[in-house]
C-alpha positions as CSV (number, residue, x, y, z in Angstrom):
1,M,-44.7,24.6,-2.9
2,G,-41.8,26.4,-2.1
3,V,-41.6,24.9,1.4
4,V,-41.8,21.1,0.2
5,C,-39.3,21.6,-2.4
6,A,-37.0,23.1,0.2
7,T,-37.6,20.7,2.0
8,I,-37.3,17.8,-0.3
9,V,-33.6,19.5,-1.6
10,I,-32.5,19.9,2.0
11,L,-32.9,15.9,2.8
12,S,-31.8,15.2,-0.9
13,V,-28.5,16.2,0.4
14,W,-28.7,13.3,2.9
15,V,-30.5,10.2,1.4
16,P,-27.5,9.2,-0.9
17,V,-25.8,8.4,2.5
18,W,-28.4,6.9,4.5
19,H,-29.2,5.1,1.2
20,H,-25.7,3.6,0.7
21,Y,-24.7,2.8,4.3
22,R,-28.2,1.4,5.6
23,A,-28.5,-2.7,6.0
24,P,-32.1,-4.2,7.1
25,V,-31.3,-7.9,7.9
26,A,-33.8,-10.7,8.6
27,P,-34.9,-11.0,12.4
28,I,-32.8,-12.9,15.1
29,T,-35.1,-15.5,15.8
30,D,-34.5,-17.8,19.2
31,A,-33.6,-20.7,16.9
32,V,-30.6,-18.7,14.9
33,I,-29.6,-18.1,18.0
34,E,-29.6,-21.5,19.7
35,R,-27.9,-23.3,16.6
36,S,-25.4,-20.6,16.5
37,R,-24.2,-21.5,20.4
38,S,-23.0,-24.8,19.2
39,S,-22.0,-25.0,15.4
40,P,-19.7,-24.1,13.9
41,D,-17.3,-26.4,16.7
42,D,-14.5,-24.7,18.8
43,T,-11.9,-26.2,16.8
44,L,-13.2,-23.9,13.6
45,L,-13.5,-21.1,15.9
46,T,-10.6,-20.9,17.5
47,E,-8.9,-21.4,14.4
48,I,-10.0,-18.8,12.3
49,G,-10.4,-16.5,15.6
50,R,-6.2,-16.7,15.2
51,I,-6.3,-14.9,11.9
52,K,-5.9,-11.5,11.0
53,H,-6.7,-10.0,8.0
54,H,-4.8,-6.8,9.0
55,L,-1.0,-5.5,8.4
56,T,0.9,-7.8,11.0
57,P,1.8,-6.2,13.3
58,P,-1.5,-4.1,13.1
59,M,0.4,-0.9,11.9
60,G,3.4,-2.2,12.5
61,R,3.7,-2.1,16.1
62,L,3.8,-5.3,17.8
63,V,1.9,-5.9,21.5
64,S,4.3,-8.9,22.2
65,D,2.2,-9.3,25.7
66,P,-1.7,-8.5,25.4
67,V,-2.3,-9.0,29.1
68,S,0.3,-6.2,30.0
69,Q,-1.3,-4.1,26.8
70,A,-4.7,-5.2,28.6
71,D,-3.8,-3.7,31.8
72,Q,-3.1,-0.3,30.3
73,I,-6.3,-0.3,28.7
74,L,-7.7,-1.2,31.1
75,A,-6.4,1.6,33.4
76,A,-7.3,4.2,30.3
77,S,-3.3,4.4,30.0
78,A,-2.7,2.7,26.6
79,A,-1.2,4.7,24.1
80,A,-3.7,5.5,20.8
81,W,-2.0,4.3,17.6
82,D,-2.2,7.3,15.6
83,N,-3.1,9.9,17.8
84,G,-1.3,9.5,21.1
85,E,-4.3,10.1,22.9
86,P,-4.9,7.1,26.0
87,V,-7.4,4.7,25.1
88,G,-9.6,3.1,27.7
89,S,-11.8,-0.4,27.7
90,F,-15.1,2.0,27.0
91,F,-16.7,2.2,23.4
92,E,-15.7,6.2,22.7
93,P,-17.2,7.3,19.2
94,E,-15.1,9.9,19.3
95,K,-12.1,8.0,18.9
96,L,-13.4,6.1,15.7
97,G,-10.9,8.3,13.7
98,V,-8.6,6.0,14.6
99,V,-8.7,3.4,11.7
100,D,-6.9,0.2,14.5
101,Y,-9.5,1.5,17.0
102,A,-12.4,1.1,14.5
103,S,-11.2,-2.3,13.9
104,F,-11.8,-3.6,17.3
105,L,-8.0,-3.3,18.0
106,V,-9.3,-3.2,21.6
107,P,-11.4,-6.2,22.7
108,K,-9.3,-7.9,20.6
109,T,-6.7,-7.6,22.7
110,L,-8.6,-7.9,25.9
111,L,-10.1,-11.1,24.4
112,E,-6.3,-12.5,23.8
113,A,-5.3,-11.6,27.2
114,F,-8.4,-13.4,28.9
115,V,-7.4,-16.1,26.8
116,K,-3.8,-16.2,28.2
117,S,-4.6,-15.5,32.1
118,G,-8.0,-16.8,31.8
119,E,-9.0,-13.5,34.1
120,Q,-12.4,-12.8,33.5
121,R,-12.0,-8.9,33.7
122,Y,-10.3,-8.7,30.6
123,F,-13.5,-10.8,29.0
124,D,-15.9,-8.3,30.5
125,A,-14.3,-5.0,29.3
126,A,-14.4,-6.9,25.7
127,K,-18.1,-7.7,26.1
128,R,-19.0,-4.3,27.3
129,F,-17.0,-2.3,24.4
130,I,-18.8,-4.8,22.1
131,M,-21.8,-3.9,23.2
132,E,-22.0,-0.5,23.5
133,F,-20.0,-0.4,20.3
134,A,-23.4,-2.7,18.8
135,E,-25.9,-0.4,20.5
136,Y,-23.9,3.2,19.2
137,E,-24.1,1.1,15.2
138,S,-27.5,0.1,15.5
139,K,-29.1,4.2,16.1
140,A,-26.4,5.7,13.6
141,W,-28.1,6.9,10.8
142,L,-25.2,8.3,9.1
143,P,-21.0,7.3,8.9
144,H,-18.9,8.6,11.7
145,K,-15.2,8.4,10.7
146,F,-14.2,4.8,10.5
147,L,-17.3,3.1,11.6
148,W,-18.5,2.0,8.2
149,H,-14.9,1.9,6.6
150,D,-14.3,-1.3,4.4
151,H,-11.1,-2.0,6.1
152,S,-12.9,-1.7,9.5
153,I,-15.6,-3.3,9.1
154,A,-13.8,-6.4,7.4
155,V,-11.4,-6.5,9.8
156,R,-13.8,-6.7,13.0
157,S,-15.0,-10.3,11.8
158,S,-12.0,-12.1,14.0
159,T,-13.0,-10.0,17.0
160,F,-16.2,-11.2,16.1
161,S,-16.1,-15.3,15.7
162,E,-13.4,-15.0,18.8
163,F,-16.1,-13.2,21.2
164,W,-18.7,-15.3,20.2
165,R,-16.5,-18.9,20.7
166,L,-16.1,-17.3,24.5
167,Y,-19.7,-16.2,25.1
168,R,-22.1,-18.6,23.5
169,N,-21.4,-21.4,26.2
170,S,-20.3,-19.1,29.4
171,P,-22.6,-18.2,32.5
172,Q,-22.9,-14.8,31.2
173,F,-24.4,-15.7,28.2
174,D,-27.7,-13.7,27.4
175,V,-30.3,-14.2,24.7
176,A,-31.2,-10.6,24.5
177,E,-27.5,-9.6,24.5
178,A,-26.4,-12.5,21.8
179,R,-29.4,-11.0,19.5
180,K,-27.7,-7.2,19.1
181,F,-24.8,-8.9,18.9
182,L,-25.5,-10.9,16.0
183,K,-27.5,-8.2,14.4
184,L,-24.0,-6.5,14.7
185,V,-23.0,-9.1,12.5
186,A,-25.4,-9.6,9.8
187,V,-25.4,-5.8,9.4
188,S,-21.4,-5.9,8.7
189,A,-21.8,-9.2,6.3
190,K,-24.2,-7.2,4.7
191,Q,-22.1,-4.3,4.3
192,L,-19.4,-6.6,3.0
193,A,-21.3,-8.3,0.8
194,N,-23.2,-4.6,-0.9
195,P,-21.1,-4.3,-4.3
196,D,-21.8,-0.2,-3.7
197,M,-19.6,-1.0,-1.1
198,Y,-16.9,-2.6,-2.6
199,T,-13.3,-1.5,-2.8
200,F,-12.5,-3.8,-5.9
201,V,-9.3,-2.2,-6.8
202,S,-6.9,-2.6,-3.6
203,N,-6.3,-4.6,-0.6
204,H,-9.2,-3.5,1.2
205,G,-11.2,-5.5,-1.9
206,T,-9.3,-8.7,-0.4
207,Q,-9.6,-7.5,3.0
208,Q,-13.8,-7.5,2.6
209,N,-13.6,-10.5,0.9
210,L,-11.9,-12.7,3.8
211,G,-14.0,-10.4,6.3
212,L,-17.1,-12.0,4.9
213,M,-15.8,-15.2,4.2
214,H,-14.5,-15.0,7.8
215,L,-18.3,-14.5,8.9
216,C,-19.8,-17.3,6.8
217,L,-17.7,-19.6,8.5
218,A,-18.0,-18.3,11.9
219,F,-21.9,-17.4,11.9
220,G,-23.1,-19.6,9.0
221,E,-27.3,-20.6,10.5
222,L,-27.8,-16.8,10.3
223,P,-30.1,-16.1,7.4
224,G,-28.7,-15.2,4.0
225,F,-25.2,-16.2,4.7
226,D,-25.1,-19.7,2.6
227,D,-25.8,-16.8,0.0
228,Y,-23.0,-14.6,0.7
229,A,-20.6,-17.7,0.5
230,N,-21.4,-18.1,-3.2
231,L,-20.7,-14.3,-3.9
232,V,-17.8,-14.0,-1.9
233,V,-16.1,-16.9,-3.6
234,A,-16.8,-15.7,-7.0
235,R,-16.5,-12.2,-6.6
236,H,-13.0,-12.9,-4.9
237,N,-11.9,-14.7,-7.9
238,E,-12.2,-11.6,-10.0
239,H,-10.5,-9.9,-7.4
240,V,-7.4,-12.3,-7.7
241,N,-7.5,-12.2,-11.1
242,L,-7.5,-8.1,-11.3
243,L,-5.0,-7.5,-8.3
244,I,-2.4,-10.4,-9.1
245,N,-1.1,-10.1,-12.7
246,D,0.2,-13.4,-15.1
247,E,3.6,-12.8,-13.3
248,G,2.3,-13.6,-9.5
249,V,3.0,-9.5,-8.6
250,V,0.6,-8.1,-6.7
251,L,-0.5,-4.8,-8.6
252,E,0.3,-2.1,-5.7
253,H,3.1,-0.7,-6.2
254,S,4.8,-2.0,-3.0
255,T,7.0,-4.7,-2.1
256,G,5.2,-4.1,1.3
257,Y,2.3,-4.6,0.2
258,H,2.7,-7.3,-1.6
259,R,4.4,-9.3,1.3
260,F,0.8,-8.6,2.5
261,G,-1.1,-9.6,-0.6
262,V,0.6,-12.7,-0.4
263,E,-0.6,-13.6,3.1
264,L,-4.1,-12.6,2.2
265,L,-4.3,-15.0,-0.7
266,A,-3.3,-17.7,1.9
267,I,-6.0,-16.9,4.0
268,A,-8.4,-17.0,1.1
269,M,-7.2,-20.4,0.0
270,R,-7.8,-22.0,3.7
271,Y,-11.0,-19.7,3.7
272,V,-12.1,-21.4,1.0
273,T,-11.1,-25.0,2.1
274,L,-12.9,-24.7,5.7
275,M,-15.9,-24.1,3.6
276,G,-15.7,-27.4,2.1
277,R,-14.7,-26.0,-1.4
278,T,-11.6,-26.6,-3.7
279,V,-9.1,-24.0,-4.1
280,P,-9.7,-22.6,-7.8
281,A,-6.8,-23.7,-10.1
282,N,-5.8,-20.1,-11.5
283,W,-6.0,-19.5,-7.2
284,I,-3.1,-21.5,-6.9
285,E,-0.9,-20.4,-9.6
286,K,-1.0,-17.1,-9.0
287,Y,-0.6,-17.6,-4.9
288,T,3.1,-20.1,-5.9
289,K,4.2,-17.3,-8.2
290,A,3.3,-14.7,-6.0
291,R,5.2,-16.0,-3.1
292,D,7.7,-17.5,-5.2
293,F,8.6,-13.6,-5.9
294,F,8.4,-12.7,-2.4
295,W,11.3,-14.8,-1.5
296,Q,13.3,-13.5,-4.2
297,F,13.3,-9.8,-3.1
298,R,13.0,-10.9,0.9
299,G,16.7,-10.4,2.1
300,P,17.8,-13.2,4.5
301,D,17.6,-11.0,7.3
302,G,13.9,-10.3,6.4
303,S,14.3,-6.7,5.0
304,I,13.0,-6.1,2.0
305,P,13.2,-3.1,-1.0
306,R,11.4,0.1,-0.3
307,V,9.3,0.8,-3.3
308,G,6.2,2.2,-3.1
309,D,4.4,1.7,0.3
310,S,6.7,-0.3,2.0
311,S,8.5,-0.5,5.3
312,D,11.3,-2.1,7.0
313,A,9.4,-3.2,10.0
314,A,8.4,-6.5,7.6
315,R,11.1,-7.9,8.9
316,R,10.0,-8.7,12.0
317,I,7.8,-11.4,11.6
318,G,7.5,-13.6,8.0
319,P,3.8,-13.9,6.6
320,L,1.3,-16.5,7.0
321,M,1.6,-19.2,4.3
322,T,0.2,-22.3,3.5
323,D,0.5,-25.5,1.0
324,V,-2.0,-26.9,-1.4
325,T,-2.8,-30.3,-1.7
326,E,-3.1,-32.4,-5.1
327,D,-7.0,-32.5,-4.3
328,G,-6.7,-28.4,-4.0
329,R,-6.8,-28.1,-0.1
330,A,-5.1,-25.4,1.3
331,T,-3.1,-26.8,4.6
332,T,-3.6,-25.1,8.0
333,L,-1.6,-21.4,8.1
334,R,1.8,-21.0,9.3
335,R,4.6,-18.2,9.9
336,D,7.1,-18.0,6.7
337,N,10.2,-17.0,9.2
338,E,11.9,-18.7,7.2
339,R,14.8,-16.4,5.7
340,L,17.1,-17.6,2.9
341,A,18.7,-15.7,0.1
342,P,16.9,-16.8,-3.2
343,T,18.9,-19.2,-5.4
344,R,18.6,-17.8,-8.4
345,P,20.5,-14.9,-9.6
346,Y,17.5,-12.5,-10.9
347,T,14.2,-12.0,-11.4
348,L,12.6,-10.5,-14.4
349,H,9.1,-9.3,-14.7
350,P,8.7,-7.0,-17.5
351,D,4.9,-6.7,-17.1
352,A,5.1,-5.8,-13.7
353,G,8.1,-3.7,-14.4
354,Y,10.2,-5.3,-11.3
355,A,13.9,-6.7,-12.1
356,I,16.1,-8.1,-9.0
357,I,19.4,-9.3,-9.3
358,W,21.4,-11.4,-6.6
359,S,25.1,-11.3,-6.3
360,G,28.1,-13.0,-4.2
361,Q,25.9,-15.8,-3.3
362,D,28.4,-18.3,-3.7
363,G,30.9,-16.0,-1.6
364,P,31.3,-15.1,1.9
365,A,28.2,-13.1,3.4
366,A,29.5,-10.3,3.3
367,G,29.8,-9.6,-0.4
368,L,25.7,-10.6,-0.6
369,S,24.0,-7.8,-2.8
370,R,20.5,-7.3,-3.9
371,T,19.9,-5.3,-6.4
372,V,16.2,-4.0,-7.3
373,M,15.2,-1.9,-10.1
374,S,11.1,-1.2,-10.3
375,W,9.1,0.6,-13.3
376,S,5.4,-0.6,-12.0
377,Y,3.0,2.3,-12.7
378,F,-0.8,0.9,-13.1
379,P,-3.3,4.0,-12.7
380,G,-6.3,3.6,-10.4
381,F,-4.5,1.1,-8.0
382,P,-3.1,2.2,-5.1
383,H,0.0,2.9,-2.9
384,K,2.4,4.2,-5.9
385,H,5.0,6.8,-5.4
386,A,6.2,8.3,-8.2
387,D,9.2,5.6,-8.5
388,E,10.0,4.6,-11.9
389,L,13.2,4.0,-12.8
390,S,14.5,4.1,-9.0
391,I,17.0,1.3,-7.7
392,N,17.5,-0.1,-4.4
393,I,20.6,-1.4,-3.1
394,W,21.2,-3.6,-0.3
395,Q,23.8,-6.0,1.6
396,P,24.0,-7.5,4.7
397,T,25.1,-4.4,6.3
398,G,22.9,-2.0,5.1
399,R,21.4,-0.3,1.9
400,W,23.4,1.7,0.0
401,W,20.9,3.6,-2.3
402,T,17.4,3.1,-1.4
403,N,13.8,5.0,-1.9
404,V,12.2,6.8,1.5
405,G,9.7,4.1,2.0
406,Y,6.1,3.9,3.9
407,F,5.6,7.4,5.4
408,P,2.4,7.4,8.3
409,Y,-0.1,9.5,6.4
410,S,-0.7,11.2,9.7
411,S,2.7,12.2,8.3
412,E,3.2,16.4,7.2
413,H,5.4,14.7,4.4
414,R,3.5,12.6,3.1
415,A,2.3,14.0,0.4
416,Q,6.0,14.9,-0.5
417,A,7.2,10.9,-0.1
418,L,4.9,9.8,-2.6
419,G,6.1,12.7,-5.0
420,W,9.4,12.0,-7.2
421,S,11.9,13.3,-4.5
422,G,10.8,10.5,-2.3
423,S,12.8,8.4,-4.9
424,N,16.1,8.3,-6.1
425,A,14.1,7.9,-9.7
426,P,15.2,11.0,-12.2
427,H,12.6,13.6,-12.6
428,L,11.5,17.1,-14.0
429,V,11.7,20.2,-11.2
430,G,8.2,20.2,-10.1
431,E,6.6,17.4,-11.9
432,S,3.6,16.2,-10.4
433,A,3.5,12.3,-9.1
434,D,0.5,11.9,-11.5
435,S,1.8,13.5,-14.5
436,E,0.6,11.1,-17.5
437,R,4.0,8.6,-18.5
438,Y,4.9,5.0,-19.7
439,S,7.8,2.7,-18.9
440,W,9.1,0.0,-20.4
441,L,11.9,-2.8,-20.4
442,R,14.0,-1.8,-23.9
443,G,16.9,-4.6,-23.0
444,F,18.5,-6.6,-19.9
445,V,21.2,-9.5,-19.6
446,A,22.2,-10.9,-16.7
447,T,25.1,-13.7,-15.7
448,Q,27.3,-14.3,-13.0
449,N,28.9,-11.1,-13.4
450,A,27.5,-8.6,-15.2
451,T,24.0,-7.2,-15.5
452,L,22.4,-4.5,-17.4
453,V,19.1,-3.4,-17.3
454,D,17.5,-0.7,-19.7
455,V,14.3,1.0,-19.1
456,Q,13.0,4.0,-20.7
457,R,10.0,6.6,-19.4
458,D,8.5,8.7,-21.9
459,G,6.3,11.2,-20.9
460,P,5.1,14.0,-19.7
461,G,4.8,15.0,-22.7
462,S,7.5,14.8,-25.2
463,F,9.8,14.2,-22.1
464,S,12.1,11.0,-22.2
465,V,14.7,9.4,-19.4
466,R,16.2,6.4,-20.3
467,R,18.0,4.4,-17.0
468,Q,20.6,2.1,-17.7
469,L,21.5,0.6,-14.5
470,V,24.4,-1.9,-14.8
471,H,26.1,-4.1,-12.2
472,I,29.6,-6.0,-12.6
473,A,29.6,-8.1,-9.6
474,P,30.6,-8.1,-6.7
475,D,31.2,-4.5,-6.0
476,A,30.7,-2.0,-8.8
477,W,27.0,-0.1,-9.9
478,L,27.0,2.0,-12.6
479,V,23.8,4.0,-13.1
480,F,23.5,6.2,-16.5
481,D,20.4,8.5,-17.1
482,W,19.8,9.3,-20.8
483,F,17.8,12.9,-21.4
484,G,15.1,12.9,-24.3
485,G,12.4,15.1,-25.9
486,A,11.8,18.7,-25.3
487,R,12.1,19.8,-21.6
488,D,11.7,23.2,-20.1
489,S,12.4,23.1,-16.8
490,P,15.6,21.3,-14.6
491,T,15.8,17.5,-14.1
492,R,16.5,16.5,-10.7
493,T,17.1,13.1,-9.1
494,V,17.7,12.3,-5.3
495,W,20.0,9.7,-3.6
496,G,18.4,8.6,-0.5
497,M,20.5,6.4,1.7
498,D,20.0,4.7,5.5
499,P,20.1,6.9,8.3
500,D,23.1,5.7,9.6
501,L,25.2,6.4,6.8
502,V,27.4,9.8,6.4
503,A,28.3,11.4,2.9
504,Q,31.3,13.4,2.6
505,E,33.6,14.6,-0.4
506,H,36.7,12.7,-1.3
507,P,38.6,15.3,-2.9
508,A,41.9,12.7,-4.1
509,S,39.0,11.5,-6.4
510,G,36.2,13.6,-6.6
511,A,33.9,10.9,-5.3
512,L,31.3,10.8,-1.9
513,R,32.2,8.2,0.8
514,L,29.9,7.1,2.3
515,S,30.5,5.4,5.7
516,S,29.1,4.6,8.9
517,P,30.6,3.3,12.2
518,G,28.6,0.3,12.5
519,R,29.4,-1.3,9.1
520,D,32.5,-2.7,7.8
521,A,32.1,-1.4,4.3
522,E,32.3,1.7,2.3
523,A,30.9,2.9,-0.7
524,F,32.1,5.3,-3.2
525,A,30.1,7.5,-5.3
526,F,31.3,8.9,-8.3
527,F,28.7,11.7,-9.8
528,V,29.7,12.8,-13.5
529,S,27.2,14.9,-15.9
530,Q,26.8,16.7,-18.9
531,P,26.8,19.7,-18.2
532,P,28.9,19.0,-15.4
533,V,27.0,20.0,-11.9
534,R,28.1,19.8,-7.9
535,P,26.3,17.3,-5.8
536,R,24.5,18.7,-2.9
537,I,24.5,16.9,0.1
538,V,21.4,17.6,2.5
539,Q,20.1,15.8,5.5
540,G,16.7,16.0,7.1
541,Q,15.4,19.0,4.0
542,K,11.8,20.0,3.6
543,E,12.3,21.9,0.3
544,P,13.2,20.3,-1.9
545,F,11.8,17.2,0.0
546,A,15.3,15.1,0.5
547,G,17.3,13.4,3.2
548,W,14.0,11.5,4.6
549,V,13.8,8.1,5.1
550,E,11.0,5.4,6.9
551,V,12.1,3.4,9.6
552,D,9.5,1.1,11.4
553,Y,7.0,3.1,10.1
554,E,8.4,6.2,11.6
555,P,9.8,9.3,9.5
556,R,13.6,9.3,10.1
557,E,16.4,12.1,9.2
558,S,18.6,11.0,6.6
559,T,21.7,11.7,3.7
560,A,20.5,12.6,0.8
561,V,22.6,13.9,-2.3
562,I,20.9,15.7,-4.8
563,I,21.7,16.0,-8.6
564,E,19.9,19.0,-10.2
565,Q,21.0,20.0,-13.9
566,P,19.6,22.6,-16.2
567,A,17.3,22.4,-18.8
568,G,18.7,20.8,-21.9
569,A,21.1,18.3,-20.0
570,L,22.0,15.5,-22.0
571,W,23.1,12.7,-19.1
572,A,24.2,11.7,-15.5
573,L,26.1,9.2,-14.4
574,N,26.4,7.7,-10.8
575,A,29.1,5.1,-10.3
576,T,29.4,3.3,-6.8
577,V,32.0,1.0,-5.4
578,L,32.0,-0.8,-2.4
579,S,35.2,-1.4,-0.3
580,D,35.7,-3.1,3.0
581,A,36.3,0.2,5.2
582,G,39.4,1.7,5.5
583,D,40.6,-0.8,2.9
584,L,40.4,1.5,-0.6
585,E,42.4,5.2,-0.7
586,L,41.1,5.9,-4.5
587,H,43.7,8.9,-6.1
588,S,42.0,8.8,-9.3
589,R,38.6,9.9,-11.0
590,A,35.8,8.1,-12.6
591,E,35.8,9.1,-16.0
592,V,33.0,9.1,-19.1
593,T,35.5,8.6,-21.9
594,D,32.6,8.0,-24.5
595,A,29.0,9.4,-24.2
596,G,27.6,9.0,-28.0
597,G,24.6,8.0,-26.8
598,P,22.3,5.4,-24.5
599,E,23.8,2.7,-26.8
600,T,27.7,4.0,-27.7
601,W,29.2,5.0,-23.9
602,S,32.0,4.1,-22.1
603,V,33.1,4.8,-18.4
604,Q,36.7,4.2,-16.6
605,L,36.5,4.1,-12.9
606,P,38.9,2.8,-10.2
607,T,37.6,0.3,-7.3
608,R,39.8,-2.3,-4.8
609,N,39.9,-5.0,-7.4
610,G,42.1,-2.6,-10.0
611,P,40.5,0.1,-12.8
612,L,37.3,-1.0,-14.5
613,S,36.2,-0.2,-17.9
614,V,32.8,-0.5,-19.1
615,A,31.0,0.2,-22.3
616,R,28.2,-0.4,-24.0
617,R,28.4,-0.6,-28.5
618,D,24.3,-0.8,-29.4
619,G,23.3,-4.4,-28.0
620,V,26.6,-5.1,-26.7
621,L,27.7,-5.1,-22.8
622,S,31.6,-5.3,-22.3
623,F,33.8,-4.9,-19.2
624,T,37.6,-5.3,-18.4
625,R,39.3,-5.3,-14.8
626,G,42.8,-6.8,-14.7
627,E,42.4,-10.6,-15.7
628,Q,38.6,-10.2,-15.6
629,D,36.7,-9.0,-18.9
630,G,33.5,-10.1,-20.0
631,R,31.5,-9.3,-23.3
632,I,27.5,-10.2,-23.4
633,E,24.5,-9.4,-25.4
634,L,21.6,-7.6,-24.3
635,D,17.8,-9.2,-24.9
636,T,15.8,-6.3,-26.3
637,G,12.6,-8.3,-27.3
638,F,10.3,-6.8,-24.4
639,R,8.3,-4.2,-26.4
640,Q,5.4,-6.7,-26.8
641,H,5.4,-6.8,-23.0
642,A,3.2,-4.0,-23.3
643,D,0.6,-5.5,-23.8
644,G,0.4,-7.6,-20.4
645,Q,-0.1,-4.4,-19.1
646,T,-2.9,-3.9,-21.4
647,V,-4.4,-6.8,-20.4
648,S,-4.5,-5.4,-16.3
649,K,-5.6,-2.0,-17.5
650,R,-8.5,-3.8,-19.1
651,A,-9.2,-6.0,-16.4
652,Y,-9.4,-2.8,-14.0
653,E,-11.9,-0.8,-16.6
654,A,-14.2,-3.8,-16.7
655,A,-13.8,-4.2,-13.2
656,L,-14.6,-0.3,-12.8
657,Q,-17.7,-0.5,-15.3
658,K,-19.2,-3.5,-12.8
659,Y,-18.5,-1.7,-9.7
660,G,-18.9,2.2,-10.5
661,P,-16.7,4.8,-9.2
662,P,-16.1,4.4,-5.3
663,F,-19.2,6.6,-3.5
664,A,-17.9,9.5,-2.2
665,D,-19.9,10.3,1.2
666,L,-18.4,13.9,1.5
667,I,-19.9,14.7,4.7
668,A,-18.2,17.6,5.8
669,Y,-19.5,19.0,2.5
670,R,-22.9,18.2,3.1
671,W,-22.8,19.3,5.9
672,Q,-21.5,22.6,4.7
673,M,-24.8,22.8,1.9
674,T,-27.2,21.8,4.5
675,T,-26.2,25.1,6.6
676,I,-26.2,27.0,3.4
677,L,-29.6,25.7,2.2
678,V,-31.3,26.1,5.8
679,V,-30.3,29.9,5.5
680,L,-31.6,29.9,1.9
681,F,-35.0,28.7,3.0
682,V,-34.7,30.6,6.0
683,A,-34.6,33.6,4.2
684,Q,-36.8,33.1,1.1
685,E,-39.5,32.7,4.2
686,L,-38.4,36.1,5.3
687,C,-39.1,37.6,2.3
688,V,-42.0,35.9,1.6
689,I,-43.3,37.5,5.2
690,V,-42.1,40.7,3.9
691,C,-43.9,40.4,0.9
692,G,-47.4,39.4,2.7
693,I,-46.9,42.4,4.4
694,F,-46.6,44.4,2.1
695,A,-46.6,43.2,-1.8
696,R,-49.6,40.3,-1.1
697,R,-50.2,39.6,-4.5
698,Y,-47.0,38.5,-5.1
699,V,-46.5,36.0,-2.9
700,T,-47.9,33.1,-4.9
701,A,-45.6,33.8,-7.6
702,L,-42.7,34.2,-5.2
703,R,-43.5,30.2,-3.8
704,V,-43.7,29.1,-7.6
705,A,-39.9,30.9,-8.2
706,A,-38.8,29.8,-5.0
707,A,-40.2,26.0,-5.7
708,L,-38.2,26.2,-9.1
709,A,-35.2,27.7,-7.8
710,W,-35.1,24.6,-5.3
711,L,-35.3,22.1,-7.8
712,L,-32.7,23.7,-10.1
713,V,-30.9,24.3,-6.7
714,G,-31.7,20.1,-6.3
715,V,-30.2,19.1,-9.5
716,W,-27.3,21.3,-9.6
717,L,-26.2,19.3,-6.2
718,H,-26.6,16.6,-7.4
719,L,-24.9,16.2,-11.4
720,S,-22.5,18.6,-10.2
721,F,-21.4,19.8,-6.6
722,F,-21.8,16.0,-5.2
723,S,-20.4,14.0,-8.7
724,V,-16.9,12.6,-8.4
725,P,-15.1,12.0,-11.2
726,N,-15.5,8.2,-13.0
727,A,-11.8,7.0,-11.3
728,L,-9.7,5.9,-8.3
């Protein structure tokens, strides 16, 4: 009895994993193979075979010449995309730990080289890789690294269709090989359709849906694929409503992933059209708004603000986009490489947490600027950095203030980059990136000459900080932070900048001078606070994390300014003014002449166009500089926009209830527990043997006790040890 119970408990450690990933499929008959050789036609396969569902370029690395890259692969000298080890054309299971490798980037590159050059050796190598993978996958009982990862399965679909297009009518065609390949396709489709494997809350779910649509288009003759087509269109409709809010913003806390989301929605719309269906009206509405938002934050140079997991490498190539005809059909996808400055002076999305301000659009290009403030936070959604209330200031010459951006998952500093020190958001020293908090827009006004964005963050606990961003066009920015509530620790703000900038003290004005030999402009940053503190300039510092920024997906050392204030600090001001390099020589300081509170303050500072005075009195912002003066009233009726965030939260909770939390295979823990259980079983049997020799009458009782103990262990394993929180 004890042996049986022990065996059941040990097997139960692995049965959930096996059951989760198993995907039995109908037999692939000769008739199915024959029909698949002619349907669909090559025109459709050619179009969809060129579509990629992953970030383009993969991991930010462009393969400009697939033939050259394929030659390196054939010579086993191509550098892997993440781990630096050489990659060859033979399938190697140990390399499945690199997501691009598991996503079939090797055979994809080889097939592209074959199409471009016509050299058979590239196709032969791709075929060998795919068939070796199919053999390995068919025998696998457990997931190995990224073998059955959601992203990897989805992205393989484009390689599957392109290989089938080239193979199905080639002289090398073999029915047995075709059957093995089409079974791999069928298994992949079943896994993509499996609700237990569906990552509903991120772009991975989008890619799963697109991968399944892709397979339905390319392999529609396979059994059950008509049902998959109906399922995936309905599922993606839910997904679009969840992941893109009514303002048209992708809720992944990242301008980079918003760009990606626009591209993926365009692909989905085109796929639905190729399926012979009408694009749903809500997709069209959200796509139009999402595309507009992307156009509003993209710079003329293609750059995007570093918010969340966002990389500047995106400037290299525009996203795929489409248009929709009056009858609801999406046109052929195209690259959107047109990079023009937006025509609107500002964009405000209170629910999603973004304000984008453009100034200088009517003047010389050098005077153009983009200012972005973000306070987006939707718990449960991915790619979040602790960056609420952070700002990004860009000009054609480069960025002045910026967050760190995307740090690779392999970077030792990724955890710190995702934390508060990875942005210029004000925070408590030691505050967790996952602290319980909520941010909301208190006031906003924007005119041609002046803008004010007033956002408050509440939490953790009774702590609060209210940041007011004021931009007086074209050359002055004031960032005023007001602290409130109980706070037992100091506050800190890390002002990061692009790597080319150097910060030097300017004794005559007390400002920091930000300059670069490659720029024809410079900035002066005044830091004033109560109580007064001295700015600390650092570069490439690990503790506290500061002085880092991402460039082309790689961490780079940069200069940062740390403002750390003691517990009980009242306020802090960063006043930044721009000037042509060497054109402005300051002899006066910035002063806070009134600090009565967040709605009663005034500041004076020197600029190249003369002294500037800025003041706020309740809901009115006023400014004076020479003959330029203005008085504008804020819109403060934004509290109701919290309802929009509530709608997104409810949609998330509904999806979580429908699909459940993600399955955690916990392979390493299962192996550890299996080892422990086997050791316990061996110890049990040794005890039984000893008992049988010296006290035989107790053997039965020992067996019963062991059986009961094993049952209790089994219950504990599955209700406690292997359980996961009901959250993503």
